[in-house]
LUMVEX-849728 format. One line per field, with one value per residue (C-alpha): x, y, z; chain; residue number from 1. Coordinates in nm, 4 decimals, padded with zeros to 6 digits, always signed. Example, Ala and Ser with C-alpha at 12.3 -4.5 7.8 and 13.67 -1.06 7.14 Angstrom:
! LUMVEX-849728
east (+01.2300|+01.3670)
north (-00.4500|-00.1060)
up (+00.7800|+00.7140)
c (A|A)
k (1|2)
//
This chain:
! LUMVEX-849728
east (+06.5700|+06.3626|+06.3428|+06.0305|+05.9606|+06.0221|+06.3594|+06.6729|+06.7998|+06.4906|+06.4828|+06.8455|+06.7751|+06.7108|+06.3559|+06.4149|+06.5560|+06.2872|+06.0318|+06.3005|+06.3849|+06.0180|+05.9838|+06.2802|+06.1278|+05.7968|+05.9744|+06.1602|+05.8354|+05.6670|+05.9521|+05.9283|+05.5534|+05.6020|+05.8690|+05.8352|+05.7410|+06.0460|+06.1291|+06.3463|+06.6561|+06.5977|+06.5587|+06.8802|+07.0703|+06.9430|+07.0309|+07.3873|+07.4385|+07.3264|+07.4179|+07.6029|+07.7176|+07.8809|+08.0476|+08.1811|+08.3165|+08.4758|+08.6428|+08.7805|+08.9277|+09.0892|+09.2307|+09.3891|+09.5272|+09.7057|+09.8474|+09.9684|+10.1961|+10.3526|+10.4121|+10.7002|+10.8971|+11.2086|+11.1668|+11.2473|+11.6117|+11.6846|+11.8831|+12.1033|+12.2807|+12.4520|+12.7640|+12.9971|+13.2367|+13.1393|+13.3454|+13.1314|+13.3968|+13.7356|+13.8560|+13.7083|+13.3681|+13.0756|+13.3053|+13.3245|+13.6441|+13.9001|+13.9183|+14.0447|+13.7703|+13.4782|+13.2981|+12.9885|+12.8248|+12.5695|+12.4774|+12.2221|+12.0776|+11.8927|+11.7195|+11.7722|+11.4862|+11.5840|+11.4231|+11.2712|+11.1098|+10.9668|+10.8308|+10.6573|+10.5088|+10.3829|+10.2290|+10.0483|+09.9201|+09.7953|+09.6049|+09.4479|+09.3290|+09.1696|+08.9968|+08.8550|+08.7358|+08.5575|+08.3820|+08.2707|+08.1352|+07.9471|+07.7843|+07.7033|+07.5369|+07.3433|+07.2170|+07.1050|+06.9428|+06.7547|+06.6481|+06.5125|+06.3236|+06.1734|+06.0767|+05.9026|+05.7160|+05.5933|+05.4944|+05.2878|+05.1342|+05.0276|+04.8696|+04.6874|+04.5550|+04.4339|+04.2447|+04.0860|+03.9867|+03.8310|+03.6236|+03.5150|+03.4020|+03.1978|+03.0447|+02.9591|+02.7911|+02.5973|+02.4912|+02.3480|+02.1739|+02.0335|+01.8948|+01.7328|+01.5844|+01.4553|+01.2800|+01.1253|+01.0193|+01.2523|+01.4837|+01.4311|+01.5609|+01.7789|+01.9472|+02.0292|+02.1688|+02.3767|+02.5142|+02.6036|+02.7798|+02.9766|+03.0813|+03.1951|+03.4090|+03.5599|+03.6330|+03.8198|+04.0269|+04.1095|+04.2318|+04.4422|+04.5884|+04.6674|+04.8560|+05.0467|+05.1462|+05.2600|+05.4631|+05.6255|+05.7148|+05.8712|+06.0749|+06.1915|+06.2810|+06.5133|+06.7361|+06.6935|+06.7625|+06.4980|+06.1209|+05.9530|+05.6012|+05.5114|+05.6550|+05.6043|+05.7128|+05.6710|+05.8525|+06.1263|+06.0556|+06.1617|+06.4500|+06.8042|+07.1364|+07.3148|+07.2336|+07.4240|+07.7480|+08.0452|+08.2481|+08.5427|+08.3173|+08.1017|+08.4008|+08.4661|+08.1183|+07.9836|+08.1019|+08.1110|+08.3440|+08.5451|+08.6034|+08.6887|+08.9409|+09.0934|+09.1211|+09.3338|+09.5581|+09.5984|+09.6782|+09.9355|+10.0971|+10.1049|+10.2831|+10.5426|+10.6017|+10.6363|+10.8904|+11.0951|+11.0968|+11.3002|+11.5973|+11.6472|+11.6874|+12.0251|+12.0578|+12.3410|+12.4698|+12.7194|+12.8168|+13.0527|+13.2256|+13.3718|+13.6307|+13.8228|+14.0421|+14.3568|+14.2280|+14.1271|+13.7587|+13.6323|+13.3861|+13.2269|+13.0574|+12.8674|+12.5964|+12.3421|+12.2254|+11.9413|+12.0342|+11.7404|+11.8556|+11.5047|+11.3929|+11.2125|+10.9681|+10.9401|+10.9887|+10.9116|+10.5930|+10.4826|+10.5381|+10.3421|+10.0571|+10.0302|+10.0519|+09.7636|+09.5565|+09.6268|+09.5029|+09.1902|+09.1310|+09.1569|+08.9092|+08.6679|+08.6682|+08.5732|+08.2935|+08.1711|+08.1686|+07.9587|+07.7151|+07.6776|+07.6240|+07.3656|+07.1830|+07.1795|+07.0425|+06.7750|+06.6669|+06.6660|+06.4457|+06.2116|+06.1896|+06.1078|+05.8400|+05.6983|+05.6719|+05.4869|+05.2464|+05.1741|+05.1031|+04.8742|+04.6706|+04.6488|+04.5121|+04.2673|+04.1870|+04.1448|+03.9170|+03.7029|+03.6687|+03.5759|+03.3156|+03.1666|+03.1147|+02.9502|+02.7137|+02.6248|+02.5534|+02.3454|+02.1460|+02.0815|+01.9691|+01.7388|+01.5882|+01.7118|+02.0114|+02.0687|+02.2711|+02.4727|+02.5818|+02.6985|+02.8999|+03.0488|+03.1494|+03.3209|+03.5013|+03.6135|+03.7370|+03.9405|+04.0784|+04.1930|+04.3582|+04.5273|+04.6446|+04.8109|+04.9518|+05.1010|+05.2563|+05.4062|+05.5461|+05.7061|+05.8574|+05.9858|+06.1430|+06.3223|+06.4371|+06.5749|+06.7620|+06.9194|+06.9767|+07.1261|+07.3480|+07.6133|+07.7561|+07.7472|+08.0833|+08.1247|+08.0647|+08.2942|+08.5721|+08.5286|+08.5742)
north (-04.7373|-04.9591|-05.2682|-05.4675|-05.6790|-05.9931|-05.8863|-06.0780|-05.8163|-05.8625|-06.2404|-06.2606|-06.0493|-06.2171|-06.2558|-05.9715|-05.7424|-05.8042|-05.5578|-05.2864|-05.3734|-05.3540|-05.0181|-04.8778|-04.9976|-04.8330|-04.5053|-04.5216|-04.5874|-04.2984|-04.0653|-04.1756|-04.1173|-03.7653|-03.6688|-03.3038|-03.2169|-03.1589|-02.8151|-02.7835|-02.6944|-02.9813|-03.2248|-03.0993|-03.1288|-03.4811|-03.5890|-03.4565|-03.6060|-03.9570|-03.9918|-04.3186|-04.1921|-03.8889|-04.1064|-04.3308|-04.0273|-03.9035|-04.2425|-04.2122|-03.8724|-04.0210|-04.3090|-04.0770|-03.8619|-04.1656|-04.2429|-03.8835|-03.9255|-04.2345|-04.0696|-03.8503|-04.1207|-04.3037|-04.6734|-04.9116|-05.0254|-05.3850|-05.6181|-05.8509|-06.1551|-06.4579|-06.6662|-06.5863|-06.8250|-07.1401|-07.4456|-07.7285|-07.9973|-08.0981|-08.1360|-07.7973|-07.8449|-07.6839|-07.5416|-07.1788|-07.0194|-07.2461|-07.1174|-06.7572|-06.6639|-06.7886|-06.5097|-06.4622|-06.1411|-05.8990|-05.5625|-05.2866|-05.1616|-04.8333|-04.6989|-04.3240|-04.1063|-03.7427|-03.4784|-03.3160|-03.6422|-03.6993|-03.3442|-03.3956|-03.7256|-03.5573|-03.2780|-03.5382|-03.7196|-03.3895|-03.3153|-03.6610|-03.5805|-03.2607|-03.4557|-03.6961|-03.3952|-03.2777|-03.6151|-03.5529|-03.2107|-03.3732|-03.6176|-03.3320|-03.1304|-03.4349|-03.5212|-03.1633|-03.1386|-03.4679|-03.3925|-03.0498|-03.2013|-03.4738|-03.2199|-02.9992|-03.3035|-03.3772|-03.0158|-02.9813|-03.3279|-03.2174|-02.9012|-03.0993|-03.3298|-03.0277|-02.8975|-03.2370|-03.2695|-02.9213|-03.0161|-03.3378|-03.1355|-02.9130|-03.2161|-03.3772|-03.0578|-03.0168|-03.3835|-03.3334|-03.0144|-03.1911|-03.4769|-03.2242|-03.0417|-03.3722|-03.4452|-03.1001|-03.1629|-02.8896|-03.1308|-03.4415|-03.7951|-03.7369|-03.4481|-03.6772|-03.9467|-03.6878|-03.5525|-03.9007|-03.9945|-03.6697|-03.7118|-04.0701|-03.9540|-03.6788|-03.9226|-04.1427|-03.8429|-03.7763|-04.1333|-04.0969|-03.7701|-03.9376|-04.2127|-03.9558|-03.7735|-04.0937|-04.1873|-03.8445|-03.8868|-04.2261|-04.0651|-03.7972|-04.0602|-04.2235|-03.9131|-03.8157|-04.1785|-04.1347|-04.1817|-03.8560|-03.8408|-03.4881|-03.1738|-02.8099|-02.4706|-02.2552|-02.3438|-02.0884|-01.8201|-01.9389|-01.6939|-01.8317|-01.6532|-01.9170|-01.7485|-01.4362|-01.6177|-01.5220|-01.8105|-01.7571|-01.7968|-02.0665|-02.2969|-02.2907|-02.4053|-02.6091|-02.9701|-03.0576|-02.7656|-02.8282|-03.1888|-03.0837|-02.8269|-03.0886|-03.3273|-03.0623|-03.0284|-03.4080|-03.4405|-03.1590|-03.3113|-03.6539|-03.4985|-03.3429|-03.6778|-03.8579|-03.5989|-03.6499|-04.0272|-03.9754|-03.9539|-04.3030|-04.3697|-04.4926|-04.7722|-04.7590|-05.0708|-05.1393|-05.4903|-05.6506|-05.9814|-06.2103|-06.4697|-06.7328|-06.6410|-06.6576|-06.3969|-06.0356|-05.9299|-05.6955|-05.4122|-05.3525|-05.0339|-05.0116|-04.8407|-04.9642|-04.7260|-04.8163|-04.7469|-04.5910|-04.7165|-04.6863|-04.3573|-04.2441|-04.5360|-04.5759|-04.2717|-04.0176|-04.2032|-04.1931|-03.8173|-03.7712|-03.9804|-03.7743|-03.4504|-03.5582|-03.6499|-03.3032|-03.1502|-03.3648|-03.2456|-02.8799|-02.9314|-03.1266|-02.8389|-02.5938|-02.8241|-02.8735|-02.4974|-02.4388|-02.7135|-02.5877|-02.2305|-02.3466|-02.5497|-02.2502|-02.0185|-02.2752|-02.3237|-01.9475|-01.8912|-02.1693|-02.0082|-01.6679|-01.8165|-02.0189|-01.7141|-01.5269|-01.8170|-01.8460|-01.4741|-01.4904|-01.7857|-01.6296|-01.3066|-01.4633|-01.8322|-01.8530|-01.5456|-01.6683|-02.0137|-01.8585|-01.6365|-01.9345|-02.1130|-01.8057|-01.7681|-02.1397|-02.1456|-01.8284|-01.9661|-02.2943|-02.1175|-01.8988|-02.2029|-02.1039|-02.3352|-02.7054|-02.8919|-03.0477|-02.7000|-02.6271|-02.9482|-02.8826|-02.5314|-02.6589|-02.9294|-02.6701|-02.4506|-02.7396|-02.8245|-02.4648|-02.4678|-02.8012|-02.6649|-02.3682|-02.5949|-02.8318|-02.5386|-02.4081|-02.7540|-02.7739|-02.4278|-02.5140|-02.8338|-02.6297|-02.3887|-02.6757|-02.8245|-02.4850|-02.3668|-02.6892|-02.7791|-02.5679|-02.6054|-02.2992|-02.1252|-02.1902|-02.5636|-02.5844|-02.4047|-02.6281|-02.9416)
up (-00.4167|-00.6472|-00.4255|-00.3518|-00.0477|-00.2465|-00.3826|-00.2815|-00.0293|+00.1850|+00.1384|+00.2515|+00.5598|+00.8928|+01.0192|+01.2661|+00.9964|+00.7369|+00.8867|+00.8806|+00.5209|+00.4240|+00.6010|+00.4102|+00.0849|+00.1743|+00.2509|-00.0807|-00.2658|-00.0858|-00.1727|-00.5331|-00.5369|-00.3968|-00.6495|-00.7446|-01.1033|-01.3210|-01.4513|-01.7603|-01.5573|-01.3160|-01.6052|-01.7678|-01.4397|-01.3737|-01.7270|-01.7107|-01.3636|-01.4615|-01.8294|-01.8927|-02.2335|-02.0729|-01.8103|-02.0878|-02.2729|-01.9502|-01.9050|-02.2569|-02.1662|-01.8568|-02.0611|-02.3181|-02.0346|-01.8946|-02.2377|-02.2708|-01.9689|-02.1247|-02.4629|-02.3468|-02.1660|-02.2778|-02.3640|-02.0818|-02.0668|-02.1622|-01.9370|-02.1409|-01.9927|-02.1418|-02.1955|-02.4834|-02.6613|-02.4705|-02.5929|-02.7231|-02.7854|-02.6610|-02.3033|-02.2030|-02.3620|-02.1753|-01.9060|-01.7942|-01.6688|-01.8331|-02.1905|-02.2082|-02.4588|-02.2515|-02.0652|-01.8563|-01.9727|-01.8232|-01.9679|-02.0232|-02.3519|-02.3836|-02.6919|-02.6902|-02.8115|-02.8425|-02.6263|-02.9352|-03.0441|-02.6979|-02.6913|-03.0258|-02.9084|-02.5916|-02.8004|-03.0128|-02.7048|-02.5599|-02.8803|-02.8643|-02.5104|-02.6393|-02.9149|-02.6563|-02.4572|-02.7715|-02.7768|-02.4207|-02.5175|-02.8054|-02.5641|-02.3254|-02.6026|-02.7245|-02.3750|-02.3107|-02.6533|-02.6224|-02.2650|-02.3570|-02.6503|-02.4301|-02.1618|-02.4188|-02.5528|-02.2013|-02.1288|-02.4444|-02.4010|-02.0525|-02.1921|-02.4593|-02.1884|-01.9912|-02.2958|-02.3615|-01.9957|-02.0000|-02.3054|-02.1327|-01.8313|-02.0660|-02.2338|-01.8996|-01.7800|-02.1028|-02.0984|-01.7501|-01.8650|-02.1717|-01.9612|-01.7291|-02.0277|-02.1664|-01.8374|-01.8583|-02.2187|-02.3434|-02.5281|-02.7363|-02.6910|-02.9974|-02.8142|-02.5214|-02.7508|-02.9352|-02.6075|-02.4814|-02.8075|-02.8157|-02.4532|-02.5214|-02.8128|-02.6000|-02.3178|-02.5649|-02.6710|-02.3056|-02.2620|-02.5750|-02.4455|-02.1130|-02.2947|-02.4991|-02.1811|-02.0091|-02.3172|-02.3121|-01.9437|-02.0184|-02.2956|-02.0518|-01.7908|-02.0429|-02.0224|-01.6575|-01.5496|-01.2778|-01.3208|-01.4248|-01.2803|-01.3887|-01.5446|-01.4649|-01.5834|-01.8919|-02.2143|-02.2880|-02.5435|-02.8910|-02.9134|-02.9489|-02.9130|-03.1204|-03.4502|-03.3403|-03.2491|-03.4708|-03.6231|-03.3858|-03.0833|-03.2400|-03.2905|-02.9148|-02.8064|-03.1005|-03.0438|-03.4143|-03.4823|-03.1666|-03.2757|-03.6322|-03.5042|-03.2748|-03.5688|-03.7414|-03.4359|-03.4085|-03.7807|-03.7674|-03.4574|-03.6263|-03.9259|-03.6972|-03.5241|-03.8583|-03.9740|-03.6570|-03.7136|-04.0302|-03.7928|-03.6433|-03.2724|-03.1525|-02.8993|-02.6461|-02.4748|-02.1954|-02.0814|-01.8302|-01.9166|-01.6542|-01.7501|-01.5553|-01.2597|-01.4726|-01.7142|-01.6855|-01.6937|-01.9630|-02.0281|-02.3675|-02.4895|-02.8147|-03.0124|-03.2675|-03.5367|-03.7805|-04.1415|-04.3336|-04.6725|-04.8232|-04.6693|-04.9852|-04.9787|-04.6016|-04.3776|-04.6490|-04.7408|-04.3794|-04.3667|-04.6917|-04.5566|-04.2385|-04.4383|-04.6632|-04.3582|-04.2183|-04.5451|-04.5178|-04.1603|-04.2663|-04.5509|-04.3300|-04.0819|-04.3561|-04.4678|-04.1096|-04.0517|-04.3620|-04.2641|-03.9072|-04.0251|-04.2810|-04.0138|-03.7798|-04.0505|-04.1420|-03.7809|-03.7216|-04.0258|-03.9113|-03.5675|-03.7122|-03.9362|-03.6463|-03.4232|-03.6978|-03.7546|-03.3812|-03.3577|-03.6618|-03.5303|-03.1849|-03.3354|-03.5807|-03.5310|-03.1530|-03.1142|-03.4033|-03.2451|-02.9090|-03.0749|-03.2570|-02.9224|-02.7706|-03.0651|-03.0689|-02.6939|-02.7157|-03.0096|-02.8291|-02.5135|-02.7210|-02.8918|-03.2380|-03.2468|-03.1986|-02.9409|-03.2237|-03.3319|-02.9766|-02.9606|-03.3041|-03.1977|-02.8843|-03.0806|-03.3354|-03.0497|-02.9094|-03.2544|-03.2939|-02.9532|-03.0316|-03.3678|-03.1995|-02.9282|-03.1876|-03.3695|-03.0462|-02.9748|-03.3208|-03.2816|-02.9332|-03.0687|-03.3349|-03.0645|-02.8538|-03.1493|-03.2138|-02.8571|-02.7227|-03.0167|-02.8442|-02.4959|-02.2662|-02.2563|-01.8836|-01.9270|-02.2319|-02.0455|-01.7404|-01.9474)
c (A|A|A|A|A|A|A|A|A|A|A|A|A|A|A|A|A|A|A|A|A|A|A|A|A|A|A|A|A|A|A|A|A|A|A|A|A|A|A|A|A|A|A|A|A|A|A|A|A|A|A|A|A|A|A|A|A|A|A|A|A|A|A|A|A|A|A|A|A|A|A|A|A|A|A|A|A|A|A|A|A|A|A|A|A|A|A|A|A|A|A|A|A|A|A|A|A|A|A|A|A|A|A|A|A|A|A|A|A|A|A|A|A|A|A|A|A|A|A|A|A|A|A|A|A|A|A|A|A|A|A|A|A|A|A|A|A|A|A|A|A|A|A|A|A|A|A|A|A|A|A|A|A|A|A|A|A|A|A|A|A|A|A|A|A|A|A|A|A|A|A|A|A|A|A|A|A|A|A|A|A|A|A|A|A|A|A|A|A|A|A|A|A|A|A|A|A|A|A|A|A|A|A|A|A|A|A|A|A|A|A|A|A|A|A|A|A|A|A|A|A|A|A|A|A|A|A|A|A|A|A|A|A|A|A|A|A|A|A|A|A|A|A|A|A|A|A|A|A|A|A|A|A|A|A|A|A|A|A|A|A|A|A|A|A|A|A|A|A|A|A|A|A|A|A|A|A|A|A|A|A|A|A|A|A|A|A|A|A|A|A|A|A|A|A|A|A|A|A|A|A|A|A|A|A|A|A|A|A|A|A|A|A|A|A|A|A|A|A|A|A|A|A|A|A|A|A|A|A|A|A|A|A|A|A|A|A|A|A|A|A|A|A|A|A|A|A|A|A|A|A|A|A|A|A|A|A|A|A|A|A|A|A|A|A|A|A|A|A|A|A|A|A|A|A|A|A|A|A|A|A|A|A|A|A|A|A|A|A|A|A|A|A|A|A|A|A|A|A|A|A|A|A|A|A|A|A|A|A|A|A|A|A|A|A|A|A|A|A|A|A|A|A|A|A|A|A|A|A|A|A)
k (1|2|3|4|5|6|7|8|9|10|11|12|13|14|15|16|17|18|19|20|21|22|23|24|25|26|27|28|29|30|31|32|33|34|35|36|37|38|39|40|41|42|43|44|45|46|47|48|49|50|51|52|53|54|55|56|57|58|59|60|61|62|63|64|65|66|67|68|69|70|71|72|73|74|75|76|77|78|79|80|81|82|83|84|85|86|87|88|89|90|91|92|93|94|95|96|97|98|99|100|101|102|103|104|105|106|107|108|109|110|111|112|113|114|115|116|117|118|119|120|121|122|123|124|125|126|127|128|129|130|131|132|133|134|135|136|137|138|139|140|141|142|143|144|145|146|147|148|149|150|151|152|153|154|155|156|157|158|159|160|161|162|163|164|165|166|167|168|169|170|171|172|173|174|175|176|177|178|179|180|181|182|183|184|185|186|187|188|189|190|191|192|193|194|195|196|197|198|199|200|201|202|203|204|205|206|207|208|209|210|211|212|213|214|215|216|217|218|219|220|221|222|223|224|225|226|227|228|229|230|231|232|233|234|235|236|237|238|239|240|241|242|243|244|245|246|247|248|249|250|251|252|253|254|255|256|257|258|259|260|261|262|263|264|265|266|267|268|269|270|271|272|273|274|275|276|277|278|279|280|281|282|283|284|285|286|287|288|289|290|291|292|293|294|295|296|297|298|299|300|301|302|303|304|305|306|307|308|309|310|311|312|313|314|315|316|317|318|319|320|321|322|323|324|325|326|327|328|329|330|331|332|333|334|335|336|337|338|339|340|341|342|343|344|345|346|347|348|349|350|351|352|353|354|355|356|357|358|359|360|361|362|363|364|365|366|367|368|369|370|371|372|373|374|375|376|377|378|379|380|381|382|383|384|385|386|387|388|389|390|391|392|393|394|395|396|397|398|399|400|401|402|403|404|405|406|407|408|409|410|411|412|413|414|415|416|417|418|419|420|421|422|423|424|425|426|427|428|429|430|431)
//
């Protein structure tokens, strides 16, 4: 969908097909140009649909699932064949079937792993799959969190651009009015110069705001994997349900805790497998020996049993190692839970403080800035105030609006970091 007429597909097309290829490219470009502005939900959906990191994590889950099937199987049997007791000197050297001890042999060997051992290995493999699924949930939460943050950046950059553009429109109108007043001898040349300089500064701020908005859209496109040309919609209210989740529910939807809990399950399953390996596996073997026609053929049956003569420093050490790793996993979960709960309380407190600050500035700062503009305009129209005072009042009004907007953006970013650090229960259950 991002071809150009000079790209290889069109160059490789026949002369008759090239106009069709160019038309398809034009249609794709037109569709891209008419792309609808992204809402938050649309951005989140696009990001989860196209995330390469999530696809990589999903591939890892599939890989561990394949390994889980193999974990519970018996080892492959071994085919053994050979010649036993072959003479190497004398009249019968290197002959088969003449000496009564010479035999052609073929047999099967099978290492026998008990059903209990295979069950424990399958349990371990299943826990590894769950841990890989926790990695997928972590990627899902990260993609949603980063996408929401990028979308909020774009939304507030767009609003800042709108405020700057509105001020520029005011400045342009007042510059025209000042020039008209100068022609009517009601304003001085200094007033015109002041108006032109102020408008030029405001126009520069508009260009800067446009660049900030475009940069924010590029940042959003990194997560949606498709070019974002515009955003729309209201930022969600900075109220998060995450702070009210009890620990038992939090551990099911918070990827850090899910992974830490799965680490415990893997470590416990590894300990159980190591304990089962203290009992060695036996190997059974059956072989058929063929001798010369004058002698009877034979069948041999045997078993090989490893002798754990140093169990204290081998098998027991392995069990102790796995047990210590299980203890580590339990302690790391407790530490992760405390850290996650502390982060949630911190973010919740920051949100509450941010909401209070926004309400305070909205009640006091913005009305005062609006009143200052009204008074400055009225004084200028009455001839008791200067044009510079009017411009300063409008700039102060914009600064106040930008200050509140920046605060709202910071609070929304905190909300996104808190809200999207967990995966919705339906999505967690589905995965």
